[in-house]
Backbone of each chain as nested JSON, in Angstrom:
{
  "chains": [
    {"id": "A", "residues": [
      {"number": 1, "name": "MET", "atoms": {"N": [75.922, -137.837, -116.084], "CA": [75.789, -136.795, -115.122], "C": [74.359, -136.259, -115.074]}},
      {"number": 2, "name": "HIS", "atoms": {"N": [73.752, -136.222, -113.862], "CA": [72.373, -135.669, -113.8], "C": [72.43, -134.157, -113.949]}},
      {"number": 3, "name": "HIS", "atoms": {"N": [71.593, -133.651, -114.855], "CA": [71.505, -132.184, -115.012], "C": [70.128, -131.774, -114.621]}},
      {"number": 4, "name": "GLU", "atoms": {"N": [69.969, -131.516, -113.339], "CA": [68.65, -131.135, -112.817], "C": [68.817, -130.19, -111.631]}},
      {"number": 5, "name": "ILE", "atoms": {"N": [67.679, -129.547, -111.325], "CA": [67.699, -128.64, -110.182], "C": [67.834, -129.422, -108.865]}},
      {"number": 6, "name": "LYS", "atoms": {"N": [68.718, -128.967, -107.977], "CA": [68.986, -129.677, -106.75], "C": [68.079, -129.123, -105.632]}},
      {"number": 7, "name": "TRP", "atoms": {"N": [66.805, -129.497, -105.648], "CA": [65.856, -128.922, -104.72], "C": [66.108, -129.397, -103.323]}},
      {"number": 8, "name": "GLU", "atoms": {"N": [65.963, -128.424, -102.386], "CA": [65.853, -128.787, -100.996], "C": [64.349, -128.982, -100.728]}},
      {"number": 9, "name": "SER", "atoms": {"N": [64.056, -129.806, -99.708], "CA": [62.668, -130.026, -99.388], "C": [62.295, -129.476, -97.99]}},
      {"number": 10, "name": "ASP", "atoms": {"N": [63.215, -128.68, -97.428], "CA": [62.972, -128.079, -96.098], "C": [63.425, -126.653, -96.134]}},
      {"number": 11, "name": "LEU", "atoms": {"N": [62.569, -125.718, -95.844], "CA": [62.9, -124.288, -95.915], "C": [64.005, -123.912, -94.926]}},
      {"number": 12, "name": "LYS", "atoms": {"N": [63.933, -124.473, -93.742], "CA": [64.964, -124.133, -92.764], "C": [66.334, -124.543, -93.249]}},
      {"number": 13, "name": "ASN", "atoms": {"N": [66.445, -125.723, -93.837], "CA": [67.704, -126.144, -94.415], "C": [68.148, -125.24, -95.538]}},
      {"number": 14, "name": "GLY", "atoms": {"N": [67.181, -124.807, -96.331], "CA": [67.476, -123.914, -97.458], "C": [68.012, -122.598, -96.96]}},
      {"number": 15, "name": "LEU", "atoms": {"N": [67.377, -122.059, -95.921], "CA": [67.845, -120.771, -95.406], "C": [69.203, -120.88, -94.752]}},
      {"number": 16, "name": "THR", "atoms": {"N": [69.499, -121.999, -94.142], "CA": [70.829, -122.212, -93.559], "C": [71.892, -122.229, -94.643]}},
      {"number": 17, "name": "ARG", "atoms": {"N": [71.555, -122.939, -95.737], "CA": [72.486, -122.959, -96.902], "C": [72.602, -121.564, -97.524]}},
      {"number": 18, "name": "ALA", "atoms": {"N": [71.515, -120.818, -97.552], "CA": [71.524, -119.497, -98.167], "C": [72.488, -118.582, -97.42]}},
      {"number": 19, "name": "VAL", "atoms": {"N": [72.523, -118.653, -96.087], "CA": [73.473, -117.875, -95.314], "C": [74.881, -118.301, -95.575]}},
      {"number": 20, "name": "ALA", "atoms": {"N": [75.111, -119.613, -95.609], "CA": [76.474, -120.116, -95.803], "C": [76.988, -119.866, -97.185]}},
      {"number": 21, "name": "GLU", "atoms": {"N": [76.128, -119.918, -98.173], "CA": [76.551, -119.77, -99.571], "C": [76.325, -118.378, -100.134]}},
      {"number": 22, "name": "LYS", "atoms": {"N": [75.745, -117.485, -99.29], "CA": [75.453, -116.102, -99.658], "C": [74.642, -116.031, -100.969]}},
      {"number": 23, "name": "LYS", "atoms": {"N": [73.57, -116.791, -101.006], "CA": [72.646, -116.801, -102.156], "C": [71.238, -116.579, -101.69]}},
      {"number": 24, "name": "PRO", "atoms": {"N": [70.366, -116.042, -102.563], "CA": [68.948, -115.973, -102.233], "C": [68.353, -117.402, -102.373]}},
      {"number": 25, "name": "VAL", "atoms": {"N": [67.1, -117.464, -101.857], "CA": [66.344, -118.704, -101.926], "C": [65.261, -118.585, -102.995]}},
      {"number": 26, "name": "LEU", "atoms": {"N": [65.118, -119.601, -103.84], "CA": [63.937, -119.709, -104.684], "C": [62.991, -120.692, -104.063]}},
      {"number": 27, "name": "LEU", "atoms": {"N": [61.865, -120.235, -103.631], "CA": [60.909, -121.077, -102.919], "C": [59.727, -121.333, -103.9]}},
      {"number": 28, "name": "ASP", "atoms": {"N": [59.509, -122.612, -104.235], "CA": [58.516, -123.023, -105.22], "C": [57.446, -123.856, -104.524]}},
      {"number": 29, "name": "PHE", "atoms": {"N": [56.235, -123.359, -104.493], "CA": [55.089, -124.112, -104.002], "C": [54.451, -124.787, -105.21]}},
      {"number": 30, "name": "PHE", "atoms": {"N": [54.32, -126.104, -105.131], "CA": [53.794, -126.815, -106.303], "C": [52.647, -127.733, -105.889]}},
      {"number": 31, "name": "ASN", "atoms": {"N": [51.87, -128.154, -106.897], "CA": [50.791, -129.097, -106.689], "C": [51.191, -130.393, -107.418]}},
      {"number": 32, "name": "PRO", "atoms": {"N": [51.422, -131.475, -106.683], "CA": [51.846, -132.702, -107.33], "C": [50.791, -133.334, -108.216]}},
      {"number": 33, "name": "GLY", "atoms": {"N": [49.569, -132.766, -108.137], "CA": [48.508, -133.294, -108.991], "C": [47.922, -134.467, -108.329]}}
    ]},
    {"id": "B", "residues": [
      {"number": 1, "name": "MET", "atoms": {"N": [55.47, -126.233, -114.879], "CA": [56.85, -125.818, -114.693], "C": [57.767, -127.052, -114.73]}},
      {"number": 2, "name": "GLY", "atoms": {"N": [57.31, -128.112, -114.043], "CA": [58.127, -129.31, -114.0], "C": [58.255, -130.032, -115.308]}},
      {"number": 3, "name": "ALA", "atoms": {"N": [57.303, -129.881, -116.174], "CA": [57.384, -130.571, -117.497], "C": [58.115, -129.765, -118.532]}},
      {"number": 4, "name": "VAL", "atoms": {"N": [58.029, -128.486, -118.51], "CA": [58.56, -127.613, -119.593], "C": [59.762, -126.812, -119.197]}},
      {"number": 5, "name": "THR", "atoms": {"N": [59.635, -126.056, -118.093], "CA": [60.609, -125.036, -117.734], "C": [61.761, -125.579, -116.915]}},
      {"number": 6, "name": "TYR", "atoms": {"N": [61.485, -126.324, -115.862], "CA": [62.534, -126.769, -114.942], "C": [63.563, -127.713, -115.615]}},
      {"number": 7, "name": "PRO", "atoms": {"N": [63.174, -128.551, -116.628], "CA": [64.224, -129.381, -117.222], "C": [65.161, -128.697, -118.159]}},
      {"number": 8, "name": "LYS", "atoms": {"N": [64.872, -127.46, -118.556], "CA": [65.75, -126.801, -119.546], "C": [67.132, -126.514, -118.942]}},
      {"number": 9, "name": "PRO", "atoms": {"N": [68.187, -126.867, -119.642], "CA": [69.568, -126.718, -119.099], "C": [69.87, -125.307, -118.646]}},
      {"number": 10, "name": "GLU", "atoms": {"N": [69.391, -124.31, -119.395], "CA": [69.706, -122.905, -118.986], "C": [69.024, -122.525, -117.668]}},
      {"number": 11, "name": "VAL", "atoms": {"N": [67.854, -123.152, -117.481], "CA": [67.128, -122.902, -116.193], "C": [67.866, -123.637, -115.024]}},
      {"number": 12, "name": "VAL", "atoms": {"N": [68.208, -124.897, -115.285], "CA": [68.888, -125.662, -114.252], "C": [70.184, -124.97, -113.859]}},
      {"number": 13, "name": "ASP", "atoms": {"N": [70.969, -124.549, -114.858], "CA": [72.24, -123.925, -114.554], "C": [72.051, -122.591, -113.814]}},
      {"number": 14, "name": "TYR", "atoms": {"N": [71.081, -121.802, -114.248], "CA": [70.913, -120.504, -113.581], "C": [70.505, -120.664, -112.129]}},
      {"number": 15, "name": "ILE", "atoms": {"N": [69.563, -121.574, -111.861], "CA": [69.158, -121.809, -110.492], "C": [70.262, -122.37, -109.635]}},
      {"number": 16, "name": "ASN", "atoms": {"N": [70.906, -123.432, -110.112], "CA": [71.942, -124.071, -109.306], "C": [73.123, -123.125, -109.013]}},
      {"number": 17, "name": "GLN", "atoms": {"N": [73.405, -122.217, -109.918], "CA": [74.551, -121.305, -109.753], "C": [74.181, -120.083, -108.873]}},
      {"number": 18, "name": "ASN", "atoms": {"N": [72.92, -119.705, -108.868], "CA": [72.558, -118.407, -108.26], "C": [71.605, -118.475, -107.054]}},
      {"number": 19, "name": "PHE", "atoms": {"N": [70.967, -119.629, -106.855], "CA": [69.919, -119.74, -105.804], "C": [70.096, -121.002, -104.969]}},
      {"number": 20, "name": "ILE", "atoms": {"N": [69.472, -120.983, -103.829], "CA": [69.227, -122.22, -103.066], "C": [67.772, -122.554, -103.376]}},
      {"number": 21, "name": "PRO", "atoms": {"N": [67.534, -123.581, -104.174], "CA": [66.137, -123.889, -104.561], "C": [65.468, -124.776, -103.508]}},
      {"number": 22, "name": "VAL", "atoms": {"N": [64.25, -124.364, -103.1], "CA": [63.471, -125.131, -102.144], "C": [62.122, -125.396, -102.751]}},
      {"number": 23, "name": "GLN", "atoms": {"N": [61.654, -126.625, -102.76], "CA": [60.38, -126.951, -103.348], "C": [59.504, -127.576, -102.284]}},
      {"number": 24, "name": "LEU", "atoms": {"N": [58.303, -126.967, -102.062], "CA": [57.383, -127.472, -101.083], "C": [56.017, -127.747, -101.715]}},
      {"number": 25, "name": "GLN", "atoms": {"N": [55.371, -128.777, -101.259], "CA": [53.98, -128.97, -101.72], "C": [53.1, -127.832, -101.209]}},
      {"number": 26, "name": "TYR", "atoms": {"N": [52.103, -127.484, -101.97], "CA": [51.282, -126.261, -101.756], "C": [50.653, -126.164, -100.376]}},
      {"number": 27, "name": "ASP", "atoms": {"N": [50.478, -127.323, -99.73], "CA": [49.795, -127.299, -98.449], "C": [50.734, -127.547, -97.251]}},
      {"number": 28, "name": "THR", "atoms": {"N": [52.044, -127.399, -97.506], "CA": [53.001, -127.6, -96.422], "C": [52.866, -126.462, -95.406]}},
      {"number": 29, "name": "GLN", "atoms": {"N": [52.679, -126.852, -94.134], "CA": [52.533, -125.883, -93.101], "C": [53.76, -125.85, -92.171]}},
      {"number": 30, "name": "PRO", "atoms": {"N": [54.137, -124.694, -91.614], "CA": [53.372, -123.44, -91.659], "C": [53.715, -122.565, -92.858]}},
      {"number": 31, "name": "GLU", "atoms": {"N": [54.56, -123.067, -93.791], "CA": [55.013, -122.189, -94.873], "C": [53.883, -121.711, -95.776]}},
      {"number": 32, "name": "ALA", "atoms": {"N": [52.916, -122.6, -96.081], "CA": [51.857, -122.186, -97.014], "C": [51.032, -121.025, -96.424]}},
      {"number": 33, "name": "ALA", "atoms": {"N": [50.79, -121.151, -95.094], "CA": [50.084, -120.05, -94.44], "C": [50.964, -118.786, -94.303]}},
      {"number": 34, "name": "ASP", "atoms": {"N": [52.214, -119.031, -93.969], "CA": [53.127, -117.859, -93.803], "C": [53.208, -117.044, -95.056]}},
      {"number": 35, "name": "PHE", "atoms": {"N": [53.206, -117.734, -96.235], "CA": [53.396, -117.015, -97.516], "C": [52.067, -116.853, -98.244]}},
      {"number": 36, "name": "ASN", "atoms": {"N": [50.942, -117.138, -97.552], "CA": [49.622, -116.927, -98.158], "C": [49.46, -117.563, -99.522]}},
      {"number": 37, "name": "ILE", "atoms": {"N": [49.752, -118.856, -99.574], "CA": [49.685, -119.552, -100.84], "C": [48.258, -119.957, -101.143]}},
      {"number": 38, "name": "THR", "atoms": {"N": [47.753, -119.458, -102.268], "CA": [46.376, -119.739, -102.675], "C": [46.272, -120.391, -104.054]}},
      {"number": 39, "name": "TRP", "atoms": {"N": [47.375, -120.522, -104.744], "CA": [47.378, -121.108, -106.111], "C": [48.773, -121.581, -106.422]}},
      {"number": 40, "name": "THR", "atoms": {"N": [48.828, -122.489, -107.379], "CA": [50.158, -122.986, -107.757], "C": [50.279, -122.942, -109.301]}},
      {"number": 41, "name": "PRO", "atoms": {"N": [51.452, -122.868, -109.837], "CA": [52.723, -122.734, -109.036], "C": [52.886, -121.312, -108.532]}},
      {"number": 42, "name": "THR", "atoms": {"N": [53.424, -121.17, -107.369], "CA": [53.824, -119.888, -106.783], "C": [55.333, -119.937, -106.557]}},
      {"number": 43, "name": "MET", "atoms": {"N": [56.087, -119.05, -107.192], "CA": [57.536, -118.975, -106.997], "C": [57.891, -117.674, -106.281]}},
      {"number": 44, "name": "ILE", "atoms": {"N": [58.687, -117.777, -105.217], "CA": [59.031, -116.596, -104.389], "C": [60.52, -116.531, -104.264]}},
      {"number": 45, "name": "VAL", "atoms": {"N": [61.095, -115.344, -104.373], "CA": [62.489, -115.099, -104.117], "C": [62.603, -114.521, -102.708]}},
      {"number": 46, "name": "LEU", "atoms": {"N": [63.393, -115.229, -101.89], "CA": [63.631, -114.795, -100.507], "C": [65.117, -114.45, -100.293]}},
      {"number": 47, "name": "ASP", "atoms": {"N": [65.368, -113.526, -99.357], "CA": [66.771, -113.351, -98.988], "C": [67.117, -114.409, -97.909]}},
      {"number": 48, "name": "GLU", "atoms": {"N": [68.346, -114.37, -97.422], "CA": [68.83, -115.421, -96.519], "C": [68.158, -115.395, -95.175]}},
      {"number": 49, "name": "THR", "atoms": {"N": [67.433, -114.302, -94.875], "CA": [66.659, -114.251, -93.633], "C": [65.23, -114.818, -93.806]}},
      {"number": 50, "name": "GLY", "atoms": {"N": [64.878, -115.115, -95.04], "CA": [63.539, -115.61, -95.298], "C": [62.567, -114.524, -95.696]}},
      {"number": 51, "name": "LYS", "atoms": {"N": [63.032, -113.309, -95.893], "CA": [62.173, -112.18, -96.282], "C": [61.891, -112.228, -97.77]}},
      {"number": 52, "name": "GLU", "atoms": {"N": [60.61, -112.066, -98.127], "CA": [60.213, -112.104, -99.519], "C": [60.577, -110.803, -100.268]}},
      {"number": 53, "name": "HIS", "atoms": {"N": [61.078, -110.981, -101.534], "CA": [61.406, -109.78, -102.348], "C": [60.733, -109.799, -103.709]}},
      {"number": 54, "name": "HIS", "atoms": {"N": [60.271, -110.96, -104.177], "CA": [59.719, -111.073, -105.547], "C": [58.88, -112.294, -105.592]}},
      {"number": 55, "name": "ARG", "atoms": {"N": [57.754, -112.242, -106.376], "CA": [56.871, -113.416, -106.47], "C": [56.219, -113.496, -107.823]}},
      {"number": 56, "name": "ASN", "atoms": {"N": [55.953, -114.668, -108.307], "CA": [55.182, -114.954, -109.486], "C": [54.208, -116.055, -109.193]}},
      {"number": 57, "name": "VAL", "atoms": {"N": [53.01, -115.922, -109.73], "CA": [52.011, -116.992, -109.692], "C": [51.693, -117.376, -111.112]}},
      {"number": 58, "name": "GLY", "atoms": {"N": [51.813, -118.707, -111.387], "CA": [51.462, -119.192, -112.748], "C": [52.676, -119.622, -113.536]}},
      {"number": 59, "name": "PHE", "atoms": {"N": [52.388, -120.325, -114.611], "CA": [53.464, -120.874, -115.463], "C": [54.265, -119.768, -116.113]}},
      {"number": 60, "name": "GLN", "atoms": {"N": [55.568, -120.041, -116.286], "CA": [56.435, -119.143, -117.027], "C": [57.271, -119.983, -117.979]}},
      {"number": 61, "name": "SER", "atoms": {"N": [57.481, -119.472, -119.166], "CA": [58.397, -120.102, -120.128], "C": [59.809, -120.04, -119.573]}},
      {"number": 62, "name": "PRO", "atoms": {"N": [60.751, -120.851, -120.104], "CA": [62.129, -120.795, -119.592], "C": [62.712, -119.363, -119.662]}},
      {"number": 63, "name": "GLU", "atoms": {"N": [62.5, -118.663, -120.777], "CA": [63.033, -117.288, -120.902], "C": [62.396, -116.379, -119.874]}},
      {"number": 64, "name": "ASP", "atoms": {"N": [61.102, -116.461, -119.747], "CA": [60.422, -115.605, -118.76], "C": [60.853, -115.929, -117.366]}},
      {"number": 65, "name": "PHE", "atoms": {"N": [61.072, -117.214, -117.102], "CA": [61.431, -117.633, -115.75], "C": [62.822, -117.189, -115.33]}},
      {"number": 66, "name": "VAL", "atoms": {"N": [63.787, -117.329, -116.266], "CA": [65.165, -116.853, -115.931], "C": [65.147, -115.375, -115.713]}},
      {"number": 67, "name": "SER", "atoms": {"N": [64.43, -114.627, -116.567], "CA": [64.385, -113.163, -116.381], "C": [63.691, -112.803, -115.081]}},
      {"number": 68, "name": "PHE", "atoms": {"N": [62.662, -113.58, -114.724], "CA": [61.969, -113.383, -113.434], "C": [62.968, -113.549, -112.289]}},
      {"number": 69, "name": "LEU", "atoms": {"N": [63.802, -114.632, -112.392], "CA": [64.791, -114.859, -111.357], "C": [65.808, -113.724, -111.25]}},
      {"number": 70, "name": "MET", "atoms": {"N": [66.216, -113.206, -112.433], "CA": [67.214, -112.123, -112.4], "C": [66.606, -110.853, -111.778]}},
      {"number": 71, "name": "VAL", "atoms": {"N": [65.375, -110.582, -112.084], "CA": [64.713, -109.382, -111.443], "C": [64.51, -109.671, -109.948]}},
      {"number": 72, "name": "GLY", "atoms": {"N": [64.292, -110.892, -109.609], "CA": [64.176, -111.197, -108.166], "C": [65.51, -110.972, -107.401]}},
      {"number": 73, "name": "GLN", "atoms": {"N": [66.566, -111.425, -108.031], "CA": [67.902, -111.107, -107.459], "C": [68.086, -109.61, -107.33]}},
      {"number": 74, "name": "ALA", "atoms": {"N": [67.778, -108.924, -108.403], "CA": [68.009, -107.443, -108.445], "C": [67.151, -106.782, -107.366]}},
      {"number": 75, "name": "LYS", "atoms": {"N": [65.918, -107.194, -107.226], "CA": [65.079, -106.533, -106.174], "C": [65.588, -106.858, -104.754]}},
      {"number": 76, "name": "THR", "atoms": {"N": [66.153, -108.038, -104.601], "CA": [66.758, -108.373, -103.294], "C": [67.916, -107.457, -103.03]}},
      {"number": 77, "name": "TYR", "atoms": {"N": [68.771, -107.224, -103.987], "CA": [69.865, -106.277, -103.845], "C": [69.28, -104.858, -103.596]}},
      {"number": 78, "name": "PHE", "atoms": {"N": [68.353, -104.461, -104.407], "CA": [67.744, -103.125, -104.337], "C": [67.18, -102.88, -102.935]}},
      {"number": 79, "name": "ASP", "atoms": {"N": [66.487, -103.816, -102.409], "CA": [65.854, -103.712, -101.121], "C": [66.878, -103.612, -99.956]}},
      {"number": 80, "name": "HIS", "atoms": {"N": [68.113, -104.023, -100.244], "CA": [69.17, -103.914, -99.305], "C": [70.107, -102.737, -99.627]}},
      {"number": 81, "name": "ASN", "atoms": {"N": [69.605, -101.816, -100.488], "CA": [70.394, -100.61, -100.914], "C": [71.699, -100.965, -101.593]}},
      {"number": 82, "name": "ALA", "atoms": {"N": [71.766, -102.13, -102.217], "CA": [72.962, -102.527, -102.987], "C": [72.634, -102.287, -104.486]}},
      {"number": 83, "name": "PHE", "atoms": {"N": [72.772, -101.042, -104.898], "CA": [72.269, -100.645, -106.207], "C": [73.097, -101.098, -107.369]}},
      {"number": 84, "name": "GLU", "atoms": {"N": [74.422, -101.099, -107.181], "CA": [75.307, -101.481, -108.305], "C": [75.05, -102.937, -108.825]}},
      {"number": 85, "name": "PRO", "atoms": {"N": [75.005, -103.903, -107.913], "CA": [74.719, -105.27, -108.416], "C": [73.285, -105.38, -109.005]}},
      {"number": 86, "name": "ALA", "atoms": {"N": [72.362, -104.583, -108.418], "CA": [71.012, -104.566, -108.969], "C": [71.029, -104.055, -110.407]}},
      {"number": 87, "name": "ILE", "atoms": {"N": [71.767, -102.957, -110.624], "CA": [71.825, -102.354, -111.966], "C": [72.445, -103.38, -112.948]}},
      {"number": 88, "name": "THR", "atoms": {"N": [73.508, -104.043, -112.54], "CA": [74.131, -105.018, -113.429], "C": [73.142, -106.154, -113.86]}},
      {"number": 89, "name": "LEU", "atoms": {"N": [72.358, -106.63, -112.913], "CA": [71.384, -107.682, -113.248], "C": [70.259, -107.127, -114.148]}},
      {"number": 90, "name": "LEU", "atoms": {"N": [69.78, -105.942, -113.841], "CA": [68.685, -105.369, -114.65], "C": [69.086, -105.096, -116.054]}},
      {"number": 91, "name": "GLU", "atoms": {"N": [70.34, -104.632, -116.208], "CA": [70.853, -104.393, -117.582], "C": [70.947, -105.713, -118.344]}},
      {"number": 92, "name": "LYS", "atoms": {"N": [71.307, -106.778, -117.667], "CA": [71.381, -108.099, -118.274], "C": [69.987, -108.571, -118.77]}},
      {"number": 93, "name": "VAL", "atoms": {"N": [68.973, -108.357, -117.946], "CA": [67.612, -108.75, -118.348], "C": [67.233, -108.04, -119.62]}},
      {"number": 94, "name": "ILE", "atoms": {"N": [67.456, -106.742, -119.667], "CA": [67.055, -105.97, -120.847], "C": [67.862, -106.372, -122.083]}},
      {"number": 95, "name": "LYS", "atoms": {"N": [69.149, -106.671, -121.895], "CA": [70.008, -107.049, -123.011], "C": [69.779, -108.458, -123.496]}},
      {"number": 96, "name": "GLN", "atoms": {"N": [69.698, -109.384, -122.553], "CA": [69.609, -110.817, -122.887], "C": [68.201, -111.308, -123.135]}},
      {"number": 97, "name": "TYR", "atoms": {"N": [67.233, -110.662, -122.454], "CA": [65.819, -111.176, -122.538], "C": [64.893, -109.967, -122.857]}},
      {"number": 98, "name": "PRO", "atoms": {"N": [65.133, -109.229, -123.918], "CA": [64.307, -108.056, -124.174], "C": [62.858, -108.357, -124.453]}},
      {"number": 99, "name": "LYS", "atoms": {"N": [62.522, -109.544, -124.833], "CA": [61.122, -109.896, -125.114], "C": [60.464, -110.624, -123.978]}},
      {"number": 100, "name": "SER", "atoms": {"N": [61.169, -110.746, -122.853], "CA": [60.571, -111.429, -121.704], "C": [59.552, -110.571, -121.011]}},
      {"number": 101, "name": "ALA", "atoms": {"N": [58.673, -111.221, -120.269], "CA": [57.645, -110.519, -119.47], "C": [58.285, -109.601, -118.422]}},
      {"number": 102, "name": "ALA", "atoms": {"N": [59.482, -109.946, -117.964], "CA": [60.12, -109.182, -116.921], "C": [60.852, -107.963, -117.426]}},
      {"number": 103, "name": "ALA", "atoms": {"N": [61.067, -107.845, -118.737], "CA": [61.93, -106.807, -119.267], "C": [61.41, -105.365, -118.976]}},
      {"number": 104, "name": "PRO", "atoms": {"N": [60.086, -105.074, -119.157], "CA": [59.614, -103.756, -118.788], "C": [59.807, -103.409, -117.307]}},
      {"number": 105, "name": "GLU", "atoms": {"N": [59.549, -104.357, -116.442], "CA": [59.793, -104.093, -115.028], "C": [61.265, -103.826, -114.797]}},
      {"number": 106, "name": "ALA", "atoms": {"N": [62.113, -104.588, -115.472], "CA": [63.572, -104.38, -115.301], "C": [63.967, -102.99, -115.77]}},
      {"number": 107, "name": "ALA", "atoms": {"N": [63.343, -102.509, -116.861], "CA": [63.722, -101.17, -117.335], "C": [63.282, -100.101, -116.343]}},
      {"number": 108, "name": "TYR", "atoms": {"N": [62.091, -100.276, -115.758], "CA": [61.627, -99.348, -114.734], "C": [62.562, -99.342, -113.509]}},
      {"number": 109, "name": "LEU", "atoms": {"N": [62.835, -100.556, -113.048], "CA": [63.696, -100.672, -111.832], "C": [65.145, -100.179, -112.106]}},
      {"number": 110, "name": "LEU", "atoms": {"N": [65.566, -100.347, -113.334], "CA": [66.891, -99.844, -113.694], "C": [67.0, -98.344, -113.526]}},
      {"number": 111, "name": "GLY", "atoms": {"N": [65.987, -97.635, -113.965], "CA": [65.937, -96.216, -113.81], "C": [65.903, -95.817, -112.351]}},
      {"number": 112, "name": "VAL", "atoms": {"N": [65.074, -96.489, -111.599], "CA": [64.97, -96.19, -110.163], "C": [66.283, -96.515, -109.439]}},
      {"number": 113, "name": "SER", "atoms": {"N": [66.912, -97.66, -109.791], "CA": [68.154, -98.041, -109.12], "C": [69.252, -97.038, -109.422]}},
      {"number": 114, "name": "LYS", "atoms": {"N": [69.315, -96.557, -110.699], "CA": [70.339, -95.579, -111.024], "C": [70.091, -94.269, -110.265]}},
      {"number": 115, "name": "TYR", "atoms": {"N": [68.813, -93.903, -110.151], "CA": [68.482, -92.674, -109.397], "C": [68.904, -92.83, -107.937]}},
      {"number": 116, "name": "LYS", "atoms": {"N": [68.554, -93.937, -107.357], "CA": [68.883, -94.173, -105.934], "C": [70.391, -94.22, -105.677]}},
      {"number": 117, "name": "ALA", "atoms": {"N": [71.124, -94.723, -106.731], "CA": [72.573, -94.8, -106.579], "C": [73.276, -93.45, -106.713]}},
      {"number": 118, "name": "THR", "atoms": {"N": [72.652, -92.545, -107.488], "CA": [73.377, -91.285, -107.863], "C": [72.629, -90.043, -107.379]}},
      {"number": 119, "name": "HIS", "atoms": {"N": [71.313, -90.161, -107.073], "CA": [70.481, -88.996, -106.778], "C": [70.348, -88.033, -107.933]}},
      {"number": 120, "name": "ASN", "atoms": {"N": [70.65, -88.593, -109.139], "CA": [70.468, -87.83, -110.391], "C": [69.17, -88.309, -111.018]}},
      {"number": 121, "name": "ALA", "atoms": {"N": [68.246, -87.408, -111.284], "CA": [66.912, -87.749, -111.788], "C": [66.877, -88.187, -113.269]}},
      {"number": 122, "name": "ALA", "atoms": {"N": [68.005, -87.916, -114.005], "CA": [68.002, -88.183, -115.419], "C": [67.658, -89.665, -115.748]}},
      {"number": 123, "name": "PRO", "atoms": {"N": [68.177, -90.653, -115.001], "CA": [67.82, -92.024, -115.348], "C": [66.335, -92.323, -115.241]}},
      {"number": 124, "name": "LEU", "atoms": {"N": [65.598, -91.621, -114.405], "CA": [64.146, -91.832, -114.314], "C": [63.48, -91.45, -115.628]}},
      {"number": 125, "name": "LYS", "atoms": {"N": [63.88, -90.292, -116.145], "CA": [63.291, -89.892, -117.46], "C": [63.767, -90.785, -118.573]}},
      {"number": 126, "name": "GLU", "atoms": {"N": [65.007, -91.249, -118.509], "CA": [65.512, -92.191, -119.508], "C": [64.675, -93.466, -119.484]}},
      {"number": 127, "name": "ALA", "atoms": {"N": [64.33, -93.936, -118.267], "CA": [63.542, -95.142, -118.141], "C": [62.185, -94.948, -118.808]}},
      {"number": 128, "name": "PHE", "atoms": {"N": [61.578, -93.789, -118.556], "CA": [60.28, -93.503, -119.221], "C": [60.417, -93.522, -120.722]}},
      {"number": 129, "name": "GLU", "atoms": {"N": [61.443, -92.867, -121.212], "CA": [61.647, -92.783, -122.687], "C": [61.883, -94.148, -123.273]}},
      {"number": 130, "name": "PHE", "atoms": {"N": [62.661, -94.967, -122.533], "CA": [62.98, -96.334, -123.036], "C": [61.712, -97.167, -123.04]}},
      {"number": 131, "name": "LEU", "atoms": {"N": [60.905, -97.096, -121.987], "CA": [59.653, -97.844, -121.918], "C": [58.716, -97.407, -123.025]}},
      {"number": 132, "name": "LYS", "atoms": {"N": [58.645, -96.085, -123.252], "CA": [57.763, -95.567, -124.305], "C": [58.148, -96.08, -125.674]}},
      {"number": 133, "name": "ALA", "atoms": {"N": [59.435, -96.138, -125.919], "CA": [59.921, -96.595, -127.199], "C": [59.842, -98.111, -127.428]}},
      {"number": 134, "name": "ASN", "atoms": {"N": [60.055, -98.86, -126.368], "CA": [60.199, -100.293, -126.506], "C": [59.025, -101.114, -125.95]}},
      {"number": 135, "name": "TYR", "atoms": {"N": [58.33, -100.592, -124.984], "CA": [57.231, -101.323, -124.37], "C": [56.042, -100.379, -124.173]}},
      {"number": 136, "name": "PRO", "atoms": {"N": [55.482, -99.885, -125.294], "CA": [54.423, -98.868, -125.18], "C": [53.136, -99.352, -124.549]}},
      {"number": 137, "name": "ASP", "atoms": {"N": [52.951, -100.671, -124.57], "CA": [51.698, -101.24, -123.991], "C": [51.91, -101.72, -122.556]}},
      {"number": 138, "name": "SER", "atoms": {"N": [53.049, -101.477, -122.009], "CA": [53.367, -102.049, -120.683], "C": [52.762, -101.215, -119.567]}},
      {"number": 139, "name": "ASP", "atoms": {"N": [52.345, -101.876, -118.542], "CA": [51.882, -101.25, -117.317], "C": [53.002, -100.413, -116.68]}},
      {"number": 140, "name": "TRP", "atoms": {"N": [54.247, -100.865, -116.907], "CA": [55.361, -100.165, -116.319], "C": [55.569, -98.792, -116.97]}},
      {"number": 141, "name": "LEU", "atoms": {"N": [55.155, -98.631, -118.214], "CA": [55.194, -97.283, -118.816], "C": [54.215, -96.365, -118.105]}},
      {"number": 142, "name": "LYS", "atoms": {"N": [53.06, -96.885, -117.732], "CA": [52.103, -96.032, -116.954], "C": [52.692, -95.623, -115.647]}},
      {"number": 143, "name": "ARG", "atoms": {"N": [53.406, -96.532, -114.992], "CA": [53.988, -96.221, -113.692], "C": [55.077, -95.174, -113.832]}},
      {"number": 144, "name": "ALA", "atoms": {"N": [55.761, -95.173, -114.974], "CA": [56.872, -94.239, -115.167], "C": [56.391, -92.893, -115.736]}},
      {"number": 145, "name": "GLN", "atoms": {"N": [55.089, -92.776, -116.027], "CA": [54.571, -91.55, -116.653], "C": [55.026, -90.259, -115.932]}},
      {"number": 146, "name": "PRO", "atoms": {"N": [54.974, -90.18, -114.608], "CA": [55.388, -88.967, -113.936], "C": [56.846, -88.524, -114.261]}},
      {"number": 147, "name": "TYR", "atoms": {"N": [57.675, -89.484, -114.63], "CA": [59.094, -89.166, -114.896], "C": [59.238, -88.436, -116.215]}},
      {"number": 148, "name": "SER", "atoms": {"N": [58.2, -88.433, -117.039], "CA": [58.259, -87.692, -118.306], "C": [58.314, -86.198, -118.053]}},
      {"number": 149, "name": "LEU", "atoms": {"N": [57.925, -85.752, -116.87], "CA": [57.889, -84.36, -116.557], "C": [59.213, -83.813, -115.979]}},
      {"number": 150, "name": "LEU", "atoms": {"N": [60.123, -84.75, -115.707], "CA": [61.374, -84.324, -115.077], "C": [62.271, -83.58, -116.053]}}
    ]}
  ]
}
């Protein structure tokens, strides 16, 4: 079983899920190096 | 964050249970401009409308990061005048992560949340006394200084 963070890669999709699941969004801006 | 903090099981579990996690490269537009991203990593807690409630720039240890997330949740509740769930989360930060970077802020916000919930000023002074006893070098003690006069 994979034990990892299930990142979304699209903020609009994340916000749609946030409304449906009644959760806040954690938005992480990263530098892939 | 990706090498040290994000792989930790307690971090994975906390995020997957309590947040919708979204990861964007630092130059993704229009989001990078909308959120004024100038350095990475930048982690932001948003409500479901996309409004920002809490932010951190820079690396955080697993303990500091989970407590940051809890304060972010609490501030989101607080900003929506939902003080009871905010109080529950802030008390958890202080109890479970007393040595975290977020704990002094949690203590300050706990006093403010209790005041906003009850209109009783005593929790503000209690917050000052708690910060003075436990986090004497904290910037949050300075912010609570006026409450010592209540």
